[in-house]
N, C-alpha and C positions, 0 to 999 in steps of 0.2 A: 583232782586234775593233775595230770603229769606236766612237768615243765623241763626244758633241756636248756642249760645255761653253760657259759664259760665265764671264767673270772675276768673281770675288766682290767685288772692291773695289780701286780704284787705289791705296789707301794700303799695301797689303801689299808687303813687299819682295820676295817671290818669287811667281811666278804660280800662284795657287790658284784653282781654278775651282769654280763651283757647277754641280752637275749639272742637265741637263734630260733626262729620260728620252725615249728615242726607239726606234723600231724600224729596224733597218738595211735600208734599201731603195735600190737604184739606180733613179734617176729619168731620164726622157727628157723634155725640154721640147719641145712641139710648137707653141708660139706664135712668131710672129715678133717679133724684136726683144728677146727675153728674154735676159738676161745668163746667162752659163754658170754663175754662182754661185747654187746652190740650197741650200735648207735642208732638214734632216732632219725627218721627221715623229716625233713622240713615240712611243715603243715600244708604248705601250698603245693607241694608235689602231688600230682594227681594220682589217685589210686589205680588209674588205668594207664597202660603204657602209652607214651607219647606217639600218636599216630594221627592218621587222617580223621579219626573220631574227635580228638581234641580240637583240631583245626576247624572241623564242621561246627562244633559247639561254639567256638570263638566267633564264627561268622554269624551265628544265630544271635549271640549276645550283642554283637555290633548292630545287627538289624533291630533288635529291641531298643537299644540306645538311639538308633535313628528315628524310631516311632516316637519317642519322647521329644526329640528335637523337631520332628514335623508337627506334632501337636502344639508345642510351645510357639513355634514361629507362626503357625496359622492363627493362633489366638492372638498374637501380637499384631499381625496384619489386620485382623478384624478390629482390634481396639483402634488401630489408626483410622479406619474407616468410620467407626462410630464416634470418635472423639475429634479428630483433625481430618479435614478434607484434603490437606496437602499430602504428597506422596511420602515425604520424609520429614521435612522441616516443620516447625511450629513455633508459636511464641512460648513464653515461659509459663502461661496458664495451661497450655496443652502439655507441656513437659510435666507440669505438676500433677494434672489429672492422670496422665499415664503412670507416673510414679506411684500414685495412690493404688492404682489396679495392681502394679507390680508388687506392692507391699502386701496386698491380699494374697498374691501368688506365693510370696515368701513365707507368709504365716502358715499357708497350707503345707509348705515343704518341710515344715518342723515335724510332720508325721513321719519323716524318714527315720527318726529314732525308733518309732514303734515298728515300722516295717523291717528294719534291721534286727531288732530284738526278736521279732517273729520269724525271721528267716534263719536265725541261729537255733531256733527250737523246732520249727516245722519244715525248714528246708527252703532253698532259694527258689526252686521251680514254682510251688504253689503261690508264693508272694508275687513273683514276676508275672505269673498268668493273671492273678487278680488285678495287678496294677495295669497291665497292658489292656485288659478288658474294660476297666474303669476309664482309661484314657480314650478308647474308642467312643464310649458313651458321652464323655464330656466334650469331645471333639465335635460330635453331632449336636449335642445340646447347646453348645455355644451359639449355634445358628439361630436359636430362638430368643437370645438376648437382644433386646432392642433399646435398652437404656443403661445408664451407668451403674445402677444397682444390680441388674441382672449380670452385667459383665463382671462385677466385683464377686458375686456369688459363685460364678462359674470359675473364676480365677482361683478362688480358694479351693474349690473341688479339684481343678486341674493340678494345682500344686500338691494336693493331698495324694492324688493317684500317681502323678509323675515322679514323685519322690521315692516310691517303691521301686520304679525302674532305675532311677539314679543310684539308689543303694545296692540293689541286687546285681546290676550289671557290673559294677566296680567289684563287688564281692566275688562274683563268679570268675571275673577275670584273675583275681588274686588266687582263687582255688585251682584253676586249670593251668596257670603259669608255672613252668618247671624251674626256671632259674630267675635271679634278679634281672639279668639282662633281657630276658624274654618278657618278664612282666613290665619292665620300663617301656619296651617297644610296643607292647600291647596297649598300655595306658596313653602313650603318646599319640595314638590314632584317634583318641576320642574327640580332641578339639576340631579336627578336620571332619569327622563324621557329624558332629553337632552342626557345623556349618552346612552340611549337605541337608539339613532339615528345611533349607529354603525351598525345597521342592513342593512343600506344602502351600505356601502363598502363590507359587507359580500355577499349581493345579487349581487353586482357588480362583485365580483370575480367569484362567481359561474356562472354567465351568461357568462362572458368573457371566462372562461376556457372550457365552453361547446361549444363555437363557433369557428370555424376555422379562424385563423387570416389571411390566405392566400387568402380568398375571396377578391374580388375587393373592395367592400364597407368597409368591416370591416378592410381591410388592410389600406385603405386610412384613416379610422376614427377608430383607435384601441380602443378607449374608449367609442365608441358609444353604443355598445351592453350593457355594464353595466350601462350607464346612462339611457338607455331606461328602464331597469329593475327598477331602482330607480324612474324614472318618472312615470312609471305605478303604483308603490305603492302610489305615491303622488296623482295621478289621482283618484284612488279608495278612498283615504281619501277626496278628493275634492268633489266627488259624494255624499259620505255620509254627508258631511257638508251642501251641497245644500238641502238634504232631512230632516236632523234632527236638524241642528243648529237653534237656535231661538234668537230672539233679546232680549238683557238684558238692554238696555238703558231705563230709565223711560220716560213714555210718548209715546214710540214707541212700547210698549209691546202690542202685539196682543191678548194676553191671559188675559188681566186685568179683574179682577173680585173681588167681595167683599170678604174680609176676616175678621174674628173675632179675636180680640187680646185685650189684657188688655190695656186700655188707659194709666194707670199709669206706667206700666212696659215696654211698647213697646219702649220707648225712650231710654232705657239704654242697652248697649251691655252686652251679657253674661247673661241676665236674662232668667230663664226658668219658664214659666208660668205653674203652677200647675193646672191640670184639676180639682182637688177637690176644689180649691179656687173659689169664685164667681168672674167672669170676667165681665168687661163692654164691650158690643158689640160695635165695631167700624166699620163703613162702609166706604169704599173709595168712595167718590162721584165725585171727580174731580182731575186730575193731570195736573198742569200747568208747561210747560217747560220754565225756565227762560233763558234769554240771557247769553251765556257763557262769561266768562272773556277773554279779549283779550290776545293774546300772549305777547304783549308788557307789560301789566300790570303783567302777571305772571313772565316775566323776570325781573321785578324790585322788586320781592320778595326776600329779603336777605336770608331768610332760604332756599329757593329753590336753589339759587345761590351757597350757601355754601355746601349744599348737593350734588349738581351737581359737584362742584370742588372736593370735597372729593372722590366721586365715580370715577371721572375722573382720579385722581392719583392712586387710586386702580386698575383701569382697565390698566393704563399705565405699572405699574411694573408687574402686573400679566400676561399681554399679552407679555410683554418682557420676562419674565422667560419662558413662554410656547414656544416662538419662539426660544430660546437659549437652551432649555432643551435637544434637540437632540445632540447639541455640547457639552454642559456642562456635560451631563449625561454620555457620553462615554469617556470623556477625563481622562486622568490619574490623580490619586489623588495628585501625585507629582506636577502636573501642576495646581492645584486648581479645578479639576473636581471631579466627583462623582465615577468614576471608575466602572461603570456598563457596562458590555459587551453589545455591540450594538445589538447582535442577540436577546437578551431578553428585551431590554429596552422598546420597544414598548409594549410587553405584560405586563411588570410590570407597565407602565403607565395606561394601560387599567384597570388592576386589582385594582390598587390603586384608580383610579377614581370611580370605582364601590363601593369600601368600603367606600370612602368619601361621596359618594351620599347617602348611607344607613345611615351613621352616622349623616348626616345633617337631614334626615327625622326623625331620632329618637330623636335628641337633640335640634334642632332649635326651635320647638314649645314650648318645655318645658322651654328653656332659655328665650323665649320672655314672657311666662307667669310668670316666677319668677323674672326675672331681668329687663323686659322692652325691649325696643329696642336700646336705646343709650348705656347702659352699656356694653352689649356683643359686639356691633359694635366697640366701642372705645377700648375695650380689644383686640379684634381680630386685629385691625389696629396696635396696639403696637407689636403684635406677629410677624408681617411680617419682621420687620428689624432684629428681633433675628434669624429668619430662614436664611435670607441672609447673616448674619455675621457669625453665628455659623457653618453652613454647610460646607463652605470651610476650616475653621479652624479645625474642628473636623476631617475631612477627610484627612487633611495634617499631623496632629500630631498623629492620631491614625492609623498608617500604619502597626503595628505589626500583625494585624489579618484582612485578607480580609473579613471575615465574618462580623466583627464588622464595617468595613467600609461600606460595602454593606447595612448593617442593618441601619446605620445612613443615608445614601443617600436615601434609600426607605422610611424611616420615615419622612425625611424632604419633600419629594415629597407628601406624604400622608397628612402631617400637612398643606402643602401649598394648596393642592386641598381642604381640608376641610375648612380651614379659608376663602379661596376665595369663595366657594359656600355658606358658611353660611353668609358671609358679603353681598354677592349678595341678599340673602333672606332678610336680615335686611334692606338693601336699598330699595328693592321693597316694603316692608311694610311701610317704612318711606314715600316713594313717595305716596302710596295709602293714608297715613294719611294726606299729605299735600294738598289734594284736598278739597276745601270748599264744593263741592257737586259732584254728579255723573255726571253733565253736563260739568265738567272741567277735570275729571280724565284722559280721553284719551290724552288730550293735555299736562298735566303734566307728564304722563308716557312717551309720545313721546318725551318730552324735555330731558328726561334722556338718550336718544339715542345719544345725542351729546357727551356723554362720549366715544362713540366708536371712535371719532376723535383722542382722546388721545392714543388709541391703535395703530393708525397710526404712532405715535411717536416711536413706537417699531421698525419702519423701520430705523429711524435715529440711534438707538442703534445698531441694526444689521448691519447697513452700516458702522458705525464707527468701530465696531469690525472687519469687513471684511477687511477695509484698515489698521487697526492697525496690524492685523495678518501679513501683509506683511513687517512691519517695526520693530515689537517687537516679542518677544517669546510668545509661547502659554501660559506660566505661567503668564506673564505680562498682556496679553489680557484677560485671564480668571479673574484675579485679578481686572482689571478694570471693567469688566462686573458685577461681584458680588458688587463692590463698587457702581455702578450706580444703581443696584436694591435696595441696602440699603438705598441710598440717596433718591430715589423716595419714598420708603415706609416710611421713617422718615417724609418726608414732608406730606404724606397722614395721617399718625398717628397724627401729630400736628394739621392738619386741622379737623380731626375727632372730636376734643374736642369742636369745634364750631358749630357742627351740632345740631339742635333742633328737637324734635320729633313731633312738631305741629307748624303750622304758627300762628302769632299773629296779630290780627286786629289793624290796624293803622301803623304797621311796615311792614307787608307783603302785606296785601290787604287793600287798602284805604277803609274808612268807606263809602264813597260816592257811592261805587259800590256794597254795601251790604244793604239789606232791613231788618231792625230788626223787627222780628216778636215776639219772646218770649225770654226774658233774665232772667237768674237766678243769683242772687247774692249769692256767696258762703258763705258770712258772714251774709246773712239776712235769715229770715225764710219764707218770702213770695216772690213770683215772680213778676216781673215788666213787664207789657204788653205794648208795643208800637204799635200803629197802623200805 
């Protein structure tokens, strides 16, 4: 496998190199007088010219991601109908049962590592097509679940199939994004697209209300009609993916053709080639697919392990907050809750999530461009403990005005949604940066799906609160929940300071699994070429 690196600093005693991602390509220079020494192109630069074709593929990828959001939201809506009769709120026992089923979904999502591993070897397209087809079947099959066990089994299957879409969509976005800025903008759209998955429950309600429930079939399976509607939508997306989705993995690209780019500028991200300047014609003559790095070698990379641990703690306290929000949201402010009426809590959460998604789209790419990835990620990690500590305190002490209390509660939900979505964007970009080449990106992205296991620990928090509510007062229970959220977020904030924005040769990936083709010394004026 080829790697392309530059020295991280002249003061280091041993040669440690900072990674520049690339796609392995053999180049043939066609201009006269051009030196033989050529630079590699970053691996996420598409083999096809940036045109309407790449924009079309990006739209299809977003639609696939929307399909996963539609299925997930429709399943969640059905769980609420099976377990809790209320539209949004419920007691602690309801939160506990819902978290158990979310735990089943999280365990199924661990299969993302397998799907990512498979996509690096067989391509992104077949894995995505298998995943979206399985999602359509799960979406319809969920309508036949009439008890808790049936829901749990389908949740595992749903997590297993949807993880393939979660992994391949992110990986394909990394494949077709031409620059760091473009990739940040493309990834920043995902939280808003995920929120659009709420069209699933809307279609479900419309179809369910139009069909008489006293019919023999619909009476036996009351949620089947709504699930068929959501499944039909996913089936349409599946058909479109079979027709329009193209392969993005290098070496498997069916439309590989010659492109003309500037030899000197092509290796650097963000460079815009001026058509007025004389450029050297470069023609792709061969694309050789290297052997992917094994999963064991990837798991031994300290930077990836630290990033996984940090994101896992972030997922833990964020998922716990989301699970407990129906309870904490409508609890009285005197008991450490937010004091939002249950009748409007669901609507408030939806509107706040929409606003947060728009803010992420508008601010995340700019933050990455100005501050990089690590600084905003660490800053946002520190902000989580402040939310979990200040929210109950302010709602308790500011009780003179119900309007002020409601404003504080809604603002805390908005800030939490914004921070979590933005942190997810930063982590996704860090994961894409961690891959040494395109042929290992899927495996590394799939590895991050293990963070979903920590979401399952939200079950333990919900279960503990359920049992505590029988022994202690609501105020004591809520105070314990806020304290647990603050503790998890403090641990995550501390671990965020050890996260790196790139892997290091020798520490993360052994030198013996890399083949050095072209090396540039940051302190030297000329390059060193090793054959």
